[in-house]
C-alpha positions in Angstrom: -89.4 -10.3 83.7 -88.1 -7.0 85.0 -85.0 -5.1 84.1 -83.1 -2.5 86.1 -83.2 0.9 84.5 -79.5 1.8 83.7 -78.1 4.9 85.3 -77.1 7.5 82.7 -74.2 9.7 83.7 -73.9 12.8 81.6 -71.4 14.8 83.8 -68.2 13.7 85.3 -67.9 12.8 88.9 -67.7 15.7 91.3 -69.8 18.1 89.1 -72.2 20.3 91.1 -75.6 21.2 89.7 -78.3 23.5 91.2 -81.6 24.6 89.7 -85.1 25.7 90.5 -86.6 28.7 92.3 -84.1 28.4 95.2 -81.2 28.5 92.8 -82.6 31.7 91.2 -83.1 33.4 94.5 -79.6 32.4 95.6 -78.2 34.1 92.5 -80.2 37.2 93.3 -78.9 37.2 96.9 -75.3 37.0 95.6 -75.8 39.9 93.2 -77.5 41.9 96.0 -74.6 41.3 98.3 -72.0 42.7 95.8 -74.3 45.7 95.1 -74.5 46.4 98.9 -70.7 46.5 98.9 -70.5 48.9 96.0 -73.5 51.2 96.4 -71.9 53.3 99.2 -69.5 54.7 96.6 -72.3 56.3 94.5 -72.6 60.0 94.1 -70.6 63.2 95.0 -70.5 62.2 98.7 -69.9 58.5 98.1 -67.3 56.7 100.3 -64.1 55.1 99.2 -63.0 51.5 99.4 -59.6 50.3 100.6 -58.9 47.0 98.8 -55.7 44.9 99.4 -54.9 42.1 97.0 -53.1 38.8 97.7 -49.8 40.5 97.0 -50.3 43.1 99.7 -50.9 46.0 97.3 -53.5 48.4 98.6 -55.8 50.5 96.4 -58.1 53.3 97.6 -60.9 54.1 95.1 -64.6 54.7 94.6 -64.5 53.9 90.9 -67.1 51.2 90.3 -65.2 49.3 87.6 -62.0 49.3 89.7 -63.7 48.0 92.8 -65.5 45.3 90.9 -62.2 44.2 89.2 -60.2 44.2 92.4 -62.8 42.2 94.4 -61.8 39.1 92.4 -65.4 37.8 92.1 -65.8 34.0 91.6 -69.6 33.6 91.7 -70.8 33.1 88.1 -73.9 35.3 88.5 -72.0 38.1 90.1 -69.4 37.9 87.3 -72.2 39.2 85.0 -72.3 42.5 87.1 -68.5 42.7 86.9 -68.7 42.4 83.1 -71.3 45.2 82.7 -69.1 47.5 84.9 -66.1 46.8 82.7 -68.3 47.3 79.6 -69.6 50.6 80.9 -66.1 51.8 81.7 -64.7 51.0 78.3 -67.7 52.3 76.4 -68.5 55.5 78.2 -65.9 55.8 81.0 -68.4 56.9 83.8 -71.5 55.5 85.4 -69.9 52.2 86.3 -71.3 52.2 89.8 -74.8 53.3 88.6 -75.0 50.4 86.1 -74.3 47.8 88.8 -76.5 49.4 91.4 -79.4 49.6 88.9 -79.0 46.0 87.8 -79.0 44.9 91.4 -82.1 46.9 92.2 -83.9 45.3 89.2 -83.1 41.9 90.5 -84.2 42.9 94.0 -87.5 44.1 92.6 -87.9 40.7 91.0 -87.4 38.7 94.2 -91.1 39.0 95.4 -92.4 38.0 91.9 -90.1 34.9 91.8 -91.3 33.9 95.3 -94.9 34.2 94.0 -94.0 31.8 91.1 -94.2 34.4 88.4 -92.2 32.9 85.4 -88.8 34.6 84.9 -89.5 35.1 81.2 -92.6 37.2 82.0 -90.4 39.4 84.1 -87.7 39.6 81.4 -90.3 40.7 78.8 -91.6 43.4 81.1 -88.1 44.7 82.0 -87.0 44.9 78.3 -90.2 46.8 77.5 -89.6 49.2 80.4 -86.0 49.7 79.2 -87.2 50.5 75.7 -89.6 53.1 77.0 -86.8 54.7 79.2 -84.4 54.9 76.4 -87.1 56.5 74.2 -87.8 59.0 76.9 -84.1 59.9 77.3 -83.8 60.5 73.6 -86.9 62.8 73.7 -85.5 65.0 76.5 -81.8 64.9 75.5 -80.5 68.3 74.5 -78.6 68.5 71.2 -75.1 69.9 71.7 -75.2 71.9 68.5 -73.4 74.9 70.1 -71.6 77.0 67.4 -70.0 79.5 69.8 -66.5 78.2 70.8 -66.7 79.5 74.3 -70.2 78.1 75.0 -69.0 74.7 73.6 -66.0 74.7 75.8 -68.1 75.7 78.8 -70.6 72.9 78.2 -67.8 70.3 77.9 -66.2 71.5 81.1 -69.5 71.1 83.0 -69.7 67.5 81.7 -66.1 66.9 83.0 -66.9 68.5 86.3 -69.9 66.3 86.8 -67.8 63.2 86.2 -65.3 64.3 88.8 -67.8 65.4 91.5 -67.5 62.0 93.3 -63.8 61.6 93.0 -60.8 62.5 95.2 -59.9 65.4 92.9 -63.4 67.0 93.2 -61.8 70.0 95.1 -59.7 70.7 92.0 -62.4 69.9 89.4 -62.3 73.4 87.8 -58.6 73.2 86.9 -58.8 69.5 85.8 -62.0 70.0 83.8 -60.2 72.6 81.8 -57.2 70.3 81.2 -59.5 67.4 80.2 -61.4 69.6 77.7 -58.2 70.9 76.2 -56.8 67.4 76.0 -59.8 65.9 74.3 -60.3 68.7 71.9 -56.7 68.5 70.8 -57.4 65.0 69.3 -58.1 64.5 65.7 -61.8 65.1 65.3 -62.1 62.4 62.6 -60.3 59.7 64.7 -60.4 60.8 68.3 -58.6 58.0 70.2 -58.5 58.7 73.9 -55.3 56.5 74.1 -53.5 59.5 72.6 -54.0 61.4 75.9 -51.3 60.4 78.3 -51.3 60.8 82.1 -48.0 60.7 83.9 -48.0 60.4 87.7 -45.2 62.2 89.5 -44.9 61.8 93.2 -44.3 64.9 95.4 -45.7 68.4 95.1 -49.3 69.5 95.4 -52.2 68.6 93.3 -52.4 72.3 92.1 -49.0 71.8 90.4 -50.5 69.4 87.9 -50.4 70.8 84.4 -51.2 69.9 80.7 -48.5 69.5 78.1 -50.1 70.4 74.7 -48.2 67.7 72.9 -46.4 64.8 74.5 -44.1 64.0 77.4 -42.0 61.0 78.1 -39.6 59.9 80.9 -36.0 59.7 79.8 -34.0 56.7 80.8 -31.5 57.5 83.4 -28.7 54.9 83.3 -28.8 52.3 80.5 -27.6 48.9 81.6 -24.2 47.9 80.4 -24.3 45.5 77.5 -21.8 42.9 76.4 -19.2 44.4 74.2 -20.0 44.2 70.5 -17.7 41.9 68.7 -15.7 43.3 65.7 -18.0 41.6 63.2 -21.0 43.4 64.5 -19.5 46.9 64.6 -19.7 47.4 60.9 -23.4 46.6 60.8 -24.1 48.9 63.8 -22.2 51.8 62.4 -24.0 51.4 59.0 -27.4 51.7 60.7 -26.3 54.7 62.8 -24.9 56.5 59.7 -28.3 56.1 58.0 -30.0 57.8 60.9 -27.5 60.6 60.9 -27.8 61.1 57.2 -31.5 61.4 57.4 -31.0 64.7 59.3 -32.7 63.6 62.5 -31.4 65.3 65.7 -33.7 63.4 68.2 -33.8 59.6 68.2 -36.4 57.7 70.4 -36.6 54.0 70.8 -39.0 51.6 72.6 -36.0 49.3 73.2 -32.8 50.1 75.1 -30.1 52.1 73.3 -26.6 50.8 73.8 -23.6 52.8 75.0 -22.0 52.7 71.6 -25.0 54.2 69.8 -25.5 56.8 72.6 -21.9 58.0 72.3 -22.1 58.0 68.5 -25.2 60.2 68.6 -23.8 62.5 71.3 -20.6 63.1 69.3 -22.9 64.4 66.5 -25.2 66.5 68.8 -28.1 64.1 68.4 -30.3 63.4 71.5 -31.4 59.8 72.0 -33.5 58.0 74.6 -34.4 54.4 74.9 -37.1 52.4 76.7 -39.7 55.0 75.8 -43.2 53.8 76.6 -45.3 52.4 73.8 -48.1 54.9 74.5 -45.7 57.9 74.2 -44.2 56.5 70.9 -47.7 56.1 69.5 -48.8 59.7 70.4 -45.6 61.1 68.9 -46.2 59.1 65.8 -49.8 60.4 65.4 -49.0 64.0 66.1 -46.0 64.1 63.7 -47.8 62.1 61.1 -44.9 59.7 60.7 -44.7 56.0 61.2 -42.6 54.3 63.9 -39.7 52.6 62.1 -38.7 49.0 63.0 -35.7 49.0 60.7 -33.2 51.4 59.1 -33.4 49.7 55.7 -34.6 52.3 53.2 -34.7 55.0 56.0 -34.8 58.5 54.5 -35.3 62.1 55.6 -39.0 61.9 54.5 -39.6 59.5 57.4 -38.4 62.0 60.0 -41.1 63.9 62.1 -40.7 67.5 63.1 -41.4 69.7 66.1 -40.3 73.2 67.0 -38.9 72.6 70.4 -37.8 69.7 72.7 -36.9 70.7 76.2 -35.9 68.8 79.3 -37.7 69.8 82.4 -37.3 68.7 86.0 -40.7 67.7 87.5 -40.5 66.3 91.0 -37.7 63.7 91.1 -37.9 62.9 87.4 -36.7 64.7 84.3 -39.1 64.9 81.4 -38.5 65.5 77.8 -41.4 67.8 76.5 -42.0 68.1 72.8 -44.0 71.1 71.5 -44.7 73.0 68.3 -46.2 70.4 65.9 -48.0 71.3 62.7 -50.7 68.7 63.5 -52.5 68.9 66.8 -53.8 65.6 68.1 -52.1 64.5 71.3 -51.6 65.9 74.8 -50.2 64.7 78.1 -51.5 65.7 81.6 -48.8 65.8 84.2 -50.5 64.8 87.4 -48.9 65.9 90.7 -49.7 64.8 94.2 -48.3 63.1 97.3 -49.2 59.5 98.0 -49.0 56.9 95.2 -52.5 55.7 95.9 -53.9 59.2 95.7 -52.2 59.7 92.3 -53.5 56.3 91.1 -57.1 57.3 92.1 -56.7 60.7 90.6 -55.6 59.1 87.3 -58.8 56.9 87.3 -60.9 60.1 88.0 -59.3 61.9 85.1 -60.0 58.8 82.9 -63.7 59.0 83.7 -63.8 62.7 83.0 -61.9 62.3 79.7 -64.3 59.6 78.6 -67.4 61.7 79.5 -66.1 64.7 77.5 -65.1 62.4 74.7 -68.6 60.9 74.5 -70.2 64.3 74.8 -68.3 65.5 71.8 -69.1 62.2 69.9 -72.2 61.6 70.6 -89.7 52.7 87.2 -89.1 52.3 90.8 -85.9 50.5 90.2 -84.5 53.7 88.7 -85.2 55.5 92.0 -82.2 53.6 93.5 -79.8 56.2 91.9 -81.1 59.4 93.6 -82.0 57.5 96.8 -78.5 56.1 97.2 -76.9 59.4 96.3 -79.0 61.0 99.1 -78.1 58.3 101.6 -74.4 58.5 100.8 -74.5 62.3 101.4 -76.1 61.8 104.8 -79.5 63.2 103.8 -83.0 62.0 104.6 -83.5 60.0 101.5 -87.2 59.5 102.2 -87.8 63.3 102.3 -85.7 63.8 99.1 -87.5 61.1 97.2 -90.9 62.5 98.2 -89.9 65.9 96.9 -88.7 64.4 93.7 -91.8 62.3 93.1 -94.0 65.3 93.9 -92.2 67.7 91.6 -92.1 65.3 88.7 -95.8 64.3 89.2 -97.3 67.8 89.6 -95.2 69.6 87.0 -93.6 67.0 84.8 -92.5 69.5 82.1 -91.3 72.3 84.3 -89.5 69.9 86.7 -88.0 67.6 84.0 -84.5 68.3 85.3 -85.3 68.1 89.0 -82.6 66.1 90.9 -80.8 65.8 94.2 -79.1 69.0 95.5 -76.0 67.9 97.3 -74.9 71.5 98.3 -78.2 72.5 100.0 -79.6 69.1 101.1 -82.7 69.2 98.9 -83.7 69.2 95.3 -82.7 71.5 92.5 -82.8 72.1 88.7 -79.8 70.0 87.7 -79.6 71.7 84.3 -79.1 75.1 85.9 -76.7 73.5 88.4 -74.6 72.1 85.5 -75.0 68.5 86.4 -74.6 67.4 82.8 -73.8 64.0 81.4 -73.9 62.5 77.9 -77.2 60.8 77.0 -75.1 57.9 75.7 -74.0 57.2 79.2 -77.6 56.8 80.4 -78.7 54.8 77.4 -75.8 52.4 77.8 -76.4 52.2 81.6 -80.0 51.3 81.1 -79.3 48.7 78.4 -76.4 47.1 80.2 -78.1 46.9 83.6 -81.3 45.5 82.1 -79.4 42.9 80.0 -77.5 41.8 83.1 -80.6 41.4 85.2 -82.4 39.6 82.5 -79.4 37.3 82.0 -79.4 36.3 85.7 -83.2 35.8 85.7 -82.9 33.6 82.6 -80.5 31.1 84.2 -82.5 28.2 85.5 -79.5 25.9 86.3 -75.9 26.3 87.2 -73.5 23.5 86.5 -70.1 23.8 88.2 -67.3 21.4 87.0 -64.9 20.1 89.6 -61.6 21.9 89.9 -58.3 20.2 89.2 -57.8 19.6 92.9 -61.2 18.0 93.2 -60.4 15.7 90.3 -57.1 14.6 91.9 -58.9 14.0 95.2 -61.6 11.9 93.5 -58.9 10.0 91.6 -57.0 9.2 94.8 -60.1 8.0 96.6 -60.9 5.7 93.7 -57.5 4.0 94.0 -58.0 3.2 97.7 
């Protein structure tokens, strides 16, 4: 007597599943495809990408994290590369393109082994061991930044900032901007250096050379507050009571993240008190930190001890906007860079470039064949003979490993040079994080032996409709 073996259904209808060597090679192909799109942006002579989203907004950038984010990737394996780019950007600020390109090259080097049926776990073990050795080597050759002389310390930090801006649109003005970046980062509280306390304001019009640093904080003043419904008589008494508490505290400048109504504006104006509403949250936070006072959410119990102090507040016309600039604080810990330029897209890319430089300086103060893809791609993007450059690098590092420890690509003279003497400096943390993130991402892709894709809501509806027929 025979029985039919019952069919066991674990996944709902419409679920797609793929596995095996072909599936793994397909994931590697997808990752390689996104790397090929991104790698032309690497290095000082890297190209820019023009990306237009579904709303028609265009962005011109060569920042790796921005490109990966705007590409709106849906492939699950490629999403891993997007995640490491975002992680590198938030952790270090620079090296986002390098980390993706390196991860892609590790996967590309794995392709031939996968085809020869080498087990992925064998490759993962080897890659992790190689990453460990690379990290140890970086720690060995890293130079401690224990410079005691103030000028030398500033000079070293400026070189780090300049290196981060070499591949950006603002590379032609890197000397001026590196000075601003170093001043801005060094003004932060050394015990709690939050880069969010450095503001960047984009003002259209003017030349890039007109950008400048405000050593405290700047915020855009609201122009014409919207008219509000007249306050009923019952509310007036409460409003005046709150206003009187502010006046009695001795404050002569009142800032609010919310709109300030006409009644309060006139009340303050009659008593020579300046007020501004709709101040951005970041500006309020920076003012709070630099004055050492808390942002108040109520006037209950409000006293003069809660009022911050500054020596001067001046209103300044910059481009088509009027800015209120606060200076002269007892505690230094916040700055604002006023970024000038023409096109909105140029300003946006310049802001991203400054963010990278700020993060590099911040981290500098705080703290295999696959690897050849970095100098090789930098050479190719600069239009050089990458084969010749790589041969010179290999020869130099092999024949005199100690003397040529800092040998790298010379962008200016189409050859190789001592990158230490050429001031191509970066925090070791950036390289350590890049190695770990790229290796982890590549190993993650290699460790996936099956991908299960659940049907979308539209697919479910389609299956349901077909079942009713």
